[in-house]
C-alpha positions as YAML, in Angstrom:
chain: A
units: angstrom
residues:
- id: 1
  name: MET
  ca: [0.56, 28.91, -3.77]
- id: 2
  name: GLU
  ca: [3.58, 28.84, -1.49]
- id: 3
  name: LYS
  ca: [3.26, 25.25, -0.22]
- id: 4
  name: GLU
  ca: [4.98, 22.56, -2.24]
- id: 5
  name: LEU
  ca: [2.91, 20.36, -4.58]
- id: 6
  name: THR
  ca: [2.85, 16.65, -5.21]
- id: 7
  name: ASP
  ca: [3.83, 15.51, -8.72]
- id: 8
  name: SER
  ca: [0.19, 14.87, -9.60]
- id: 9
  name: ALA
  ca: [-0.83, 18.33, -8.40]
- id: 10
  name: LYS
  ca: [1.96, 19.92, -10.45]
- id: 11
  name: THR
  ca: [0.64, 18.06, -13.50]
- id: 12
  name: VAL
  ca: [-2.87, 19.35, -12.80]
- id: 13
  name: LEU
  ca: [-1.72, 22.98, -12.79]
- id: 14
  name: ILE
  ca: [0.15, 22.45, -16.06]
- id: 15
  name: LEU
  ca: [-2.90, 20.80, -17.62]
- id: 16
  name: ALA
  ca: [-5.14, 23.63, -16.37]
- id: 17
  name: GLN
  ca: [-2.91, 26.17, -18.15]
- id: 18
  name: GLU
  ca: [-2.98, 24.13, -21.34]
- id: 19
  name: GLN
  ca: [-6.76, 23.71, -21.29]
- id: 20
  name: ALA
  ca: [-7.39, 27.41, -20.65]
- id: 21
  name: LYS
  ca: [-5.22, 28.20, -23.68]
- id: 22
  name: TYR
  ca: [-7.00, 25.50, -25.71]
- id: 23
  name: PHE
  ca: [-10.31, 27.28, -25.06]
- id: 24
  name: ARG
  ca: [-8.58, 30.61, -25.75]
- id: 25
  name: HIS
  ca: [-9.62, 31.96, -22.35]
- id: 26
  name: GLN
  ca: [-7.91, 34.90, -20.70]
- id: 27
  name: ALA
  ca: [-7.38, 33.24, -17.31]
- id: 28
  name: VAL
  ca: [-7.31, 29.82, -15.63]
- id: 29
  name: GLY
  ca: [-10.64, 29.33, -13.88]
- id: 30
  name: THR
  ca: [-12.07, 26.76, -11.54]
- id: 31
  name: GLU
  ca: [-13.54, 24.97, -14.54]
- id: 32
  name: HIS
  ca: [-10.06, 24.43, -15.98]
- id: 33
  name: LEU
  ca: [-8.80, 23.16, -12.65]
- id: 34
  name: LEU
  ca: [-11.68, 20.69, -12.50]
- id: 35
  name: LEU
  ca: [-11.04, 19.51, -16.06]
- id: 36
  name: ALA
  ca: [-7.33, 19.09, -15.29]
- id: 37
  name: LEU
  ca: [-8.13, 17.06, -12.14]
- id: 38
  name: ALA
  ca: [-10.26, 14.71, -14.25]
- id: 39
  name: MET
  ca: [-7.48, 14.39, -16.84]
- id: 40
  name: GLU
  ca: [-4.85, 13.47, -14.24]
- id: 41
  name: ARG
  ca: [-6.13, 9.97, -13.57]
- id: 42
  name: GLN
  ca: [-3.14, 8.95, -11.47]
- id: 43
  name: GLY
  ca: [-4.15, 11.35, -8.73]
- id: 44
  name: VAL
  ca: [-6.61, 10.69, -5.93]
- id: 45
  name: ALA
  ca: [-8.94, 13.38, -7.25]
- id: 46
  name: GLY
  ca: [-9.00, 12.00, -10.79]
- id: 47
  name: LYS
  ca: [-9.97, 8.53, -9.58]
- id: 48
  name: ALA
  ca: [-12.59, 9.93, -7.24]
- id: 49
  name: LEU
  ca: [-14.13, 12.07, -9.97]
- id: 50
  name: GLU
  ca: [-14.29, 9.17, -12.40]
- id: 51
  name: LYS
  ca: [-15.93, 6.98, -9.78]
- id: 52
  name: ALA
  ca: [-18.50, 9.70, -9.00]
- id: 53
  name: GLY
  ca: [-19.35, 10.27, -12.68]
- id: 54
  name: GLY
  ca: [-17.29, 13.39, -13.33]
- id: 55
  name: TYR
  ca: [-15.73, 12.28, -16.60]
- id: 56
  name: GLU
  ca: [-13.23, 14.31, -18.57]
- id: 57
  name: ASP
  ca: [-15.19, 14.42, -21.83]
- id: 58
  name: GLU
  ca: [-18.41, 15.52, -20.11]
- id: 59
  name: ILE
  ca: [-16.64, 18.22, -18.12]
- id: 60
  name: ARG
  ca: [-15.13, 19.48, -21.37]
- id: 61
  name: GLU
  ca: [-18.59, 19.59, -22.93]
- id: 62
  name: GLU
  ca: [-19.86, 21.57, -19.93]
- id: 63
  name: ILE
  ca: [-17.13, 24.18, -20.45]
- id: 64
  name: GLU
  ca: [-18.09, 24.51, -24.11]
- id: 65
  name: LEU
  ca: [-21.74, 24.82, -23.18]
- id: 66
  name: ASN
  ca: [-21.34, 27.28, -20.31]
- id: 67
  name: ILE
  ca: [-18.48, 29.44, -21.59]
- id: 68
  name: GLY
  ca: [-17.54, 28.42, -25.09]
- id: 69
  name: TYR
  ca: [-14.31, 29.52, -26.76]
- id: 70
  name: GLY
  ca: [-12.73, 32.88, -25.97]
- id: 71
  name: ASN
  ca: [-10.72, 35.31, -28.04]
- id: 72
  name: LEU
  ca: [-7.25, 34.91, -26.55]
- id: 73
  name: ASN
  ca: [-4.59, 36.02, -29.02]
- id: 74
  name: ARG
  ca: [-2.75, 32.98, -30.33]
- id: 75
  name: GLU
  ca: [0.52, 34.85, -29.84]
- id: 76
  name: ALA
  ca: [-0.11, 34.73, -26.08]
- id: 77
  name: ASP
  ca: [-0.33, 30.95, -26.08]
- id: 78
  name: ALA
  ca: [3.30, 30.61, -25.05]
- id: 79
  name: GLY
  ca: [2.83, 32.88, -22.04]
- id: 80
  name: TYR
  ca: [1.65, 32.15, -18.51]
- id: 81
  name: LEU
  ca: [-2.03, 32.79, -17.92]
- id: 82
  name: PRO
  ca: [-3.13, 34.29, -14.59]
- id: 83
  name: TYR
  ca: [-5.61, 32.52, -12.35]
- id: 84
  name: SER
  ca: [-9.08, 33.95, -11.97]
- id: 85
  name: PRO
  ca: [-9.80, 35.39, -8.52]
- id: 86
  name: LYS
  ca: [-11.90, 32.34, -7.60]
- id: 87
  name: ALA
  ca: [-9.33, 29.85, -8.90]
- id: 88
  name: ALA
  ca: [-6.56, 31.60, -6.96]
- id: 89
  name: GLU
  ca: [-8.78, 31.54, -3.87]
- id: 90
  name: MET
  ca: [-9.40, 27.78, -4.28]
- id: 91
  name: LEU
  ca: [-5.67, 27.04, -4.66]
- id: 92
  name: GLN
  ca: [-4.91, 29.08, -1.55]
- id: 93
  name: MET
  ca: [-7.63, 27.21, 0.30]
- id: 94
  name: ALA
  ca: [-6.14, 23.89, -0.85]
- id: 95
  name: ALA
  ca: [-2.74, 24.90, 0.56]
- id: 96
  name: GLN
  ca: [-4.26, 25.98, 3.87]
- id: 97
  name: GLN
  ca: [-6.25, 22.76, 4.04]
- id: 98
  name: ALA
  ca: [-3.14, 20.61, 3.43]
- id: 99
  name: ASP
  ca: [-1.35, 22.55, 6.15]
- id: 100
  name: GLU
  ca: [-4.18, 21.99, 8.60]
- id: 101
  name: TYR
  ca: [-4.19, 18.28, 7.83]
- id: 102
  name: GLY
  ca: [-0.43, 18.14, 8.48]
- id: 103
  name: GLN
  ca: [0.48, 17.26, 4.88]
- id: 104
  name: GLU
  ca: [3.92, 18.21, 3.62]
- id: 105
  name: ARG
  ca: [2.62, 18.81, 0.08]
- id: 106
  name: VAL
  ca: [-0.60, 19.85, -1.59]
- id: 107
  name: GLY
  ca: [-2.19, 16.93, -3.42]
- id: 108
  name: THR
  ca: [-4.89, 16.72, -6.07]
- id: 109
  name: GLU
  ca: [-7.36, 15.72, -3.34]
- id: 110
  name: ASP
  ca: [-6.76, 19.02, -1.58]
- id: 111
  name: ILE
  ca: [-7.53, 21.00, -4.73]
- id: 112
  name: LEU
  ca: [-10.71, 19.01, -5.36]
- id: 113
  name: LEU
  ca: [-11.85, 19.34, -1.74]
- id: 114
  name: ALA
  ca: [-11.34, 23.08, -1.97]
- id: 115
  name: LEU
  ca: [-13.45, 23.26, -5.15]
- id: 116
  name: LEU
  ca: [-16.21, 21.17, -3.54]
- id: 117
  name: SER
  ca: [-16.34, 23.51, -0.55]
- id: 118
  name: ASP
  ca: [-17.89, 26.30, -2.65]
- id: 119
  name: GLU
  ca: [-21.18, 25.49, -4.35]
- id: 120
  name: THR
  ca: [-21.28, 28.88, -6.11]
- id: 121
  name: ILE
  ca: [-18.29, 28.40, -8.43]
- id: 122
  name: LEU
  ca: [-18.61, 27.14, -11.98]
- id: 123
  name: ALA
  ca: [-16.68, 23.93, -11.27]
- id: 124
  name: THR
  ca: [-19.16, 22.65, -8.71]
- id: 125
  name: ARG
  ca: [-22.16, 23.82, -10.76]
- id: 126
  name: MET
  ca: [-20.83, 21.79, -13.71]
- id: 127
  name: LEU
  ca: [-20.50, 18.69, -11.52]
- id: 128
  name: HIS
  ca: [-24.06, 19.20, -10.34]
- id: 129
  name: ASN
  ca: [-25.22, 19.41, -13.98]
- id: 130
  name: LEU
  ca: [-23.49, 16.09, -14.61]
- id: 131
  name: GLY
  ca: [-25.42, 14.47, -11.77]
- id: 132
  name: VAL
  ca: [-22.52, 14.30, -9.34]
- id: 133
  name: ASN
  ca: [-23.47, 14.52, -5.66]
- id: 134
  name: ASN
  ca: [-20.87, 17.05, -4.54]
- id: 135
  name: ALA
  ca: [-21.50, 16.54, -0.82]
- id: 136
  name: GLU
  ca: [-21.18, 12.79, -1.14]
- id: 137
  name: LEU
  ca: [-18.02, 13.12, -3.26]
- id: 138
  name: ARG
  ca: [-16.50, 15.35, -0.56]
- id: 139
  name: ARG
  ca: [-17.42, 12.87, 2.20]
- id: 140
  name: SER
  ca: [-16.02, 10.02, 0.13]
- id: 141
  name: LEU
  ca: [-12.71, 11.84, -0.41]
- id: 142
  name: ILE
  ca: [-12.32, 12.66, 3.25]
- id: 143
  name: SER
  ca: [-13.14, 9.08, 4.23]
- id: 144
  name: GLN
  ca: [-10.66, 7.74, 1.66]
- id: 145
  name: LEU
  ca: [-7.93, 9.91, 3.11]
- id: 146
  name: GLY
  ca: [-8.64, 8.59, 6.59]
- id: 147
  name: LEU
  ca: [-9.65, 11.95, 8.07]
- id: 148
  name: THR
  ca: [-12.15, 11.57, 10.90]
- id: 149
  name: PRO
  ca: [-14.40, 14.46, 11.92]
- id: 150
  name: LYS
  ca: [-12.09, 15.01, 14.95]
- id: 151
  name: GLU
  ca: [-9.06, 15.22, 12.66]
- id: 152
  name: ARG
  ca: [-10.82, 17.66, 10.35]
- id: 153
  name: LYS
  ca: [-11.66, 19.84, 13.36]
- id: 154
  name: HIS
  ca: [-8.22, 19.84, 14.98]
- id: 155
  name: GLY
  ca: [-6.21, 19.68, 11.78]
- id: 156
  name: ARG
  ca: [-2.38, 19.34, 11.78]
- id: 157
  name: GLN
  ca: [-1.94, 17.82, 15.23]
- id: 158
  name: ASN
  ca: [-4.27, 14.90, 14.60]
- id: 159
  name: ARG
  ca: [-3.17, 14.35, 10.99]
- id: 160
  name: GLY
  ca: [0.49, 14.46, 12.02]
- id: 161
  name: ASN
  ca: [-0.20, 11.91, 14.74]
- id: 162
  name: ARG
  ca: [-2.34, 9.72, 12.52]
- id: 163
  name: ASN
  ca: [-0.01, 6.75, 12.75]
- id: 164
  name: GLN
  ca: [0.04, 6.90, 16.56]
- id: 165
  name: ALA
  ca: [-3.74, 7.14, 16.72]
- id: 166
  name: THR
  ca: [-4.08, 4.25, 14.32]
- id: 167
  name: GLN
  ca: [-1.81, 2.12, 16.45]
- id: 168
  name: GLU
  ca: [-3.80, 2.92, 19.58]
- id: 169
  name: GLU
  ca: [-7.24, 2.35, 18.06]
- id: 170
  name: GLY
  ca: [-7.38, 0.82, 14.56]
- id: 171
  name: THR
  ca: [-4.69, -1.85, 14.10]
- id: 172
  name: PRO
  ca: [-3.43, -2.94, 17.57]
- id: 173
  name: LEU
  ca: [-2.54, -6.51, 16.57]
- id: 174
  name: LEU
  ca: [-0.84, -5.50, 13.34]
- id: 175
  name: ASP
  ca: [1.18, -2.84, 15.15]
- id: 176
  name: SER
  ca: [2.36, -5.41, 17.68]
- id: 177
  name: LEU
  ca: [3.50, -7.84, 14.97]
- id: 178
  name: ALA
  ca: [4.80, -5.49, 12.31]
- id: 179
  name: ARG
  ca: [7.26, -2.61, 11.89]
- id: 180
  name: ASP
  ca: [5.98, 0.64, 10.45]
- id: 181
  name: LEU
  ca: [8.52, 1.48, 7.74]
- id: 182
  name: THR
  ca: [6.84, 4.77, 6.83]
- id: 183
  name: ASP
  ca: [6.99, 5.92, 10.44]
- id: 184
  name: GLN
  ca: [10.68, 5.06, 10.62]
- id: 185
  name: ALA
  ca: [11.29, 6.91, 7.36]
- id: 186
  name: ARG
  ca: [9.44, 9.94, 8.69]
- id: 187
  name: GLU
  ca: [11.62, 9.95, 11.80]
- id: 188
  name: LYS
  ca: [14.80, 9.67, 9.65]
- id: 189
  name: LYS
  ca: [15.69, 6.29, 11.14]
- id: 190
  name: MET
  ca: [16.66, 4.83, 7.73]
- id: 191
  name: ASP
  ca: [19.76, 5.28, 5.61]
- id: 192
  name: PRO
  ca: [19.27, 6.54, 2.05]
- id: 193
  name: VAL
  ca: [18.76, 3.75, -0.49]
- id: 194
  name: ILE
  ca: [21.32, 3.96, -3.32]
- id: 195
  name: GLY
  ca: [21.15, 2.21, -6.70]
- id: 196
  name: ARG
  ca: [17.62, 0.83, -6.46]
- id: 197
  name: ASP
  ca: [15.66, 3.58, -8.21]
- id: 198
  name: GLU
  ca: [14.43, 1.38, -11.06]
- id: 199
  name: GLU
  ca: [13.26, -1.39, -8.74]
- id: 200
  name: ILE
  ca: [11.47, 1.11, -6.46]
- id: 201
  name: LYS
  ca: [9.87, 2.81, -9.46]
- id: 202
  name: ARG
  ca: [8.62, -0.53, -10.79]
- id: 203
  name: THR
  ca: [7.23, -1.46, -7.36]
- id: 204
  name: ILE
  ca: [5.35, 1.83, -7.25]
- id: 205
  name: GLN
  ca: [3.92, 1.21, -10.73]
- id: 206
  name: ILE
  ca: [2.60, -2.23, -9.73]
- id: 207
  name: LEU
  ca: [1.13, -0.98, -6.44]
- id: 208
  name: SER
  ca: [-0.73, 1.74, -8.38]
- id: 209
  name: ARG
  ca: [-2.56, -0.73, -10.62]
- id: 210
  name: ARG
  ca: [-6.26, -1.42, -10.15]
- id: 211
  name: THR
  ca: [-5.68, -5.18, -10.31]
- id: 212
  name: LYS
  ca: [-2.69, -7.50, -9.96]
- id: 213
  name: ASN
  ca: [-1.13, -4.91, -7.68]
- id: 214
  name: ASN
  ca: [0.82, -7.14, -5.26]
- id: 215
  name: PRO
  ca: [4.50, -7.16, -6.34]
- id: 216
  name: VAL
  ca: [7.02, -9.80, -5.29]
- id: 217
  name: LEU
  ca: [10.71, -8.91, -4.94]
- id: 218
  name: ILE
  ca: [12.88, -11.85, -5.98]
- id: 219
  name: GLY
  ca: [16.61, -12.08, -5.34]
- id: 220
  name: GLU
  ca: [19.34, -13.87, -3.44]
- id: 221
  name: PRO
  ca: [19.86, -13.15, 0.27]
- id: 222
  name: GLY
  ca: [21.68, -9.87, 0.85]
- id: 223
  name: VAL
  ca: [20.99, -8.22, -2.53]
- id: 224
  name: GLY
  ca: [18.76, -5.53, -1.00]
- id: 225
  name: LYS
  ca: [15.13, -6.66, -1.21]
- id: 226
  name: THR
  ca: [14.32, -5.10, 2.15]
- id: 227
  name: ALA
  ca: [16.19, -1.96, 1.10]
- id: 228
  name: ILE
  ca: [13.73, -1.57, -1.77]
- id: 229
  name: ALA
  ca: [10.85, -1.60, 0.71]
- id: 230
  name: GLU
  ca: [12.67, 0.97, 2.85]
- id: 231
  name: GLY
  ca: [13.30, 3.14, -0.20]
- id: 232
  name: LEU
  ca: [9.62, 2.92, -1.06]
- id: 233
  name: ALA
  ca: [8.72, 4.02, 2.48]
- id: 234
  name: GLN
  ca: [10.98, 7.06, 2.14]
- id: 235
  name: LYS
  ca: [9.32, 8.05, -1.14]
- id: 236
  name: MET
  ca: [5.84, 7.55, 0.38]
- id: 237
  name: VAL
  ca: [6.72, 9.93, 3.23]
- id: 238
  name: ALA
  ca: [8.22, 12.45, 0.77]
- id: 239
  name: HIS
  ca: [5.05, 12.20, -1.43]
- id: 240
  name: GLU
  ca: [7.14, 11.07, -4.38]
- id: 241
  name: VAL
  ca: [4.51, 8.49, -5.21]
- id: 242
  name: PRO
  ca: [0.90, 8.72, -6.54]
- id: 243
  name: ASP
  ca: [-1.38, 10.48, -4.06]
- id: 244
  name: ASP
  ca: [-3.39, 7.40, -3.07]
- id: 245
  name: LEU
  ca: [-0.18, 5.54, -2.15]
- id: 246
  name: ALA
  ca: [1.30, 8.51, -0.29]
- id: 247
  name: ASN
  ca: [-1.55, 8.34, 2.23]
- id: 248
  name: LYS
  ca: [-0.83, 4.75, 3.24]
- id: 249
  name: ARG
  ca: [1.46, 3.08, 5.76]
- id: 250
  name: LEU
  ca: [4.00, 0.43, 4.76]
- id: 251
  name: MET
  ca: [4.08, -2.25, 7.48]
- id: 252
  name: MET
  ca: [6.76, -4.96, 7.54]
- id: 253
  name: LEU
  ca: [5.14, -8.14, 8.97]
- id: 254
  name: ASP
  ca: [7.33, -10.20, 11.29]
- id: 255
  name: MET
  ca: [6.56, -13.85, 10.49]
- id: 256
  name: GLY
  ca: [8.34, -15.05, 13.62]
- id: 257
  name: SER
  ca: [6.15, -12.93, 15.88]
- id: 258
  name: LEU
  ca: [3.09, -13.93, 13.87]
- id: 259
  name: VAL
  ca: [3.62, -17.63, 14.59]
- id: 260
  name: ALA
  ca: [5.06, -17.26, 18.12]
- id: 261
  name: GLY
  ca: [2.73, -18.28, 20.94]
- id: 262
  name: THR
  ca: [0.15, -20.04, 18.74]
- id: 263
  name: LYS
  ca: [0.23, -23.39, 20.54]
- id: 264
  name: PHE
  ca: [-3.26, -24.64, 19.85]
- id: 265
  name: ARG
  ca: [-5.07, -25.36, 16.60]
- id: 266
  name: GLY
  ca: [-6.92, -22.34, 15.29]
- id: 267
  name: GLU
  ca: [-4.93, -19.70, 17.20]
- id: 268
  name: PHE
  ca: [-2.67, -18.92, 14.25]
- id: 269
  name: GLU
  ca: [-5.57, -18.76, 11.81]
- id: 270
  name: GLU
  ca: [-7.45, -16.38, 14.09]
- id: 271
  name: ARG
  ca: [-4.41, -14.14, 14.35]
- id: 272
  name: VAL
  ca: [-4.01, -13.95, 10.57]
- id: 273
  name: LYS
  ca: [-7.71, -13.30, 10.08]
- id: 274
  name: LYS
  ca: [-7.63, -10.53, 12.71]
- id: 275
  name: ILE
  ca: [-4.74, -8.83, 10.89]
- id: 276
  name: ILE
  ca: [-6.63, -9.00, 7.58]
- id: 277
  name: ASP
  ca: [-9.70, -7.49, 9.26]
- id: 278
  name: GLU
  ca: [-7.64, -4.67, 10.74]
- id: 279
  name: VAL
  ca: [-5.99, -3.89, 7.40]
- id: 280
  name: ARG
  ca: [-9.31, -4.00, 5.57]
- id: 281
  name: GLU
  ca: [-11.05, -1.70, 8.05]
- id: 282
  name: ASP
  ca: [-8.12, 0.73, 8.13]
- id: 283
  name: GLY
  ca: [-7.86, 0.94, 4.35]
- id: 284
  name: HIS
  ca: [-4.47, 2.64, 4.40]
- id: 285
  name: VAL
  ca: [-1.97, -0.17, 4.88]
- id: 286
  name: VAL
  ca: [0.43, -1.97, 2.51]
- id: 287
  name: LEU
  ca: [1.94, -5.13, 4.05]
- id: 288
  name: PHE
  ca: [5.57, -6.01, 3.33]
- id: 289
  name: ILE
  ca: [6.15, -9.74, 3.92]
- id: 290
  name: ASP
  ca: [9.83, -10.70, 3.93]
- id: 291
  name: GLU
  ca: [10.65, -14.38, 3.38]
- id: 292
  name: LEU
  ca: [7.32, -14.78, 1.66]
- id: 293
  name: HIS
  ca: [7.81, -18.52, 1.19]
- id: 294
  name: THR
  ca: [7.53, -19.07, 4.94]
- id: 295
  name: LEU
  ca: [3.78, -18.44, 4.57]
- id: 296
  name: MET
  ca: [3.56, -21.74, 2.71]
- id: 297
  name: GLY
  ca: [2.97, -24.19, 5.49]
- id: 298
  name: ALA
  ca: [2.73, -21.65, 8.30]
- id: 299
  name: GLY
  ca: [-0.05, -22.75, 10.59]
- id: 300
  name: GLY
  ca: [-0.82, -25.71, 8.41]
- id: 301
  name: ALA
  ca: [-0.05, -28.48, 10.87]
- id: 302
  name: ASP
  ca: [-2.55, -31.11, 11.97]
- id: 303
  name: GLY
  ca: [-5.06, -30.32, 9.33]
- id: 304
  name: ALA
  ca: [-5.13, -26.56, 9.95]
- id: 305
  name: ILE
  ca: [-5.28, -24.28, 6.93]
- id: 306
  name: GLU
  ca: [-2.14, -22.46, 5.82]
- id: 307
  name: ALA
  ca: [-1.62, -18.69, 6.14]
- id: 308
  name: SER
  ca: [-1.45, -18.44, 2.37]
- id: 309
  name: ASP
  ca: [-4.92, -19.97, 2.03]
- id: 310
  name: ILE
  ca: [-6.29, -17.30, 4.38]
- id: 311
  name: LEU
  ca: [-4.54, -14.44, 2.55]
- id: 312
  name: LYS
  ca: [-5.47, -15.43, -1.01]
- id: 313
  name: PRO
  ca: [-9.18, -14.55, -0.88]
- id: 314
  name: ALA
  ca: [-8.45, -11.13, 0.63]
- id: 315
  name: LEU
  ca: [-5.82, -10.46, -2.05]
- id: 316
  name: ALA
  ca: [-8.17, -11.59, -4.82]
- id: 317
  name: ARG
  ca: [-10.93, -9.29, -3.59]
- id: 318
  name: GLY
  ca: [-8.53, -6.33, -3.35]
- id: 319
  name: GLU
  ca: [-9.08, -6.06, 0.42]
- id: 320
  name: LEU
  ca: [-5.38, -6.53, 1.13]
- id: 321
  name: GLN
  ca: [-2.33, -5.17, -0.63]
- id: 322
  name: THR
  ca: [1.09, -6.74, -0.08]
- id: 323
  name: ILE
  ca: [4.69, -6.68, -1.21]
- id: 324
  name: GLY
  ca: [6.44, -10.02, -0.91]
- id: 325
  name: ALA
  ca: [10.16, -10.83, -0.88]
- id: 326
  name: THR
  ca: [11.81, -14.18, -1.41]
- id: 327
  name: THR
  ca: [14.65, -15.92, -3.28]
- id: 328
  name: LEU
  ca: [14.28, -17.37, -6.78]
- id: 329
  name: ASP
  ca: [14.64, -20.96, -5.57]
- id: 330
  name: GLU
  ca: [12.06, -20.53, -2.83]
- id: 331
  name: TYR
  ca: [9.73, -18.72, -5.22]
- id: 332
  name: GLN
  ca: [9.86, -21.52, -7.75]
- id: 333
  name: LYS
  ca: [9.47, -24.19, -5.07]
- id: 334
  name: TYR
  ca: [6.69, -22.70, -2.94]
- id: 335
  name: VAL
  ca: [5.06, -19.68, -4.59]
...
C-alpha cells in the first residue's frame, strides 16, 4: 500500500500481523484484518463494527471455528508475515478508494469498506454468520462519512470540494456566521502552533469521548486559547486525530454576527435554533465558541430565552459538539 495511513489504520495493520502470528497462520488474511479493525476501537471502523454487532470476541471465535490454529514455526514469530492475495487486494482497494474520495490518508473506514465490497471473502462471510447486515453496515459507514451517491460516483473532485458543497447546500446560515478553521488550515492560512501540544492532545481526547465530550478552554486573554483551536484544525486536516474527528469541520462561531440584526423578540432564538438544526443534519461539525460566557444572557432580554438554554438540550442529547473558550473569572461567574 503506497498511500499513507492514519494512525488508527497503522495500528490495525500491526494488530493484524500480531493476530495472524497468534493463530500461527502463514499469512495475514482478510479475517485478521477484520479482527484487527474490531480491536482498534478508536477508529471509525471499530465503532461501526461494534454498533453493527461485529464484536472482537465473536470474530475471534469465528476464526477458530473456520480456520483454527496453523503450524507456523514459532521461530518465525519475529518476522514479517506476507498478506494473502485477497488481503493484499483489499488493502490496495482501500488505498484506491481513499484516493477517489480525495482523502490524504487511508483510514480504518476505507479498509472496512473494501472488505464489505466483496461478499466472497472470509471476513464478510464471518460477519454474515454473526448476523451483521453487511450491506446496511456499508451504507451506514458511507453515510457517516458524509459521502453522497454523487460523491461516490465522481470521487476525488466532490470529496475534495466537500466543504464548498456543504456551504452551498447544507449549512448556509452557519457558514455566514462562522469561520471554517479546518478550511483555513487546509489552505495553509494559519501559522504553526508552537508549545500547545499537550492542550491540543487533551482537547482531542475529550472530543473523542462518547459522553461529556464538549471541552472548555480556560485562560486569561492572550494566552492562546484560539491558537489551540487552530492547532486542532491543523491536526484534523492532517488526519493526526481519530478517524471520526478527522472527517469533521471545526467552525468558529462569531457571537457578534450571531446577535447582529436580531431586533425583534424571537429572531435571535430562531437563528440559534436554525444553526443547531444545520449542525445536527450535517453531522460533521464541531463548533468553537470563543468568549463562551457571552452566551449567558445573549438573546435573553424582555423575557426571551437565553442562547445557553437553547444549546443545552442539544448538547445533552449529543446532537451538538462544541469547544468553548473563556477566562477563569468569567467561567466561575457565568458558566
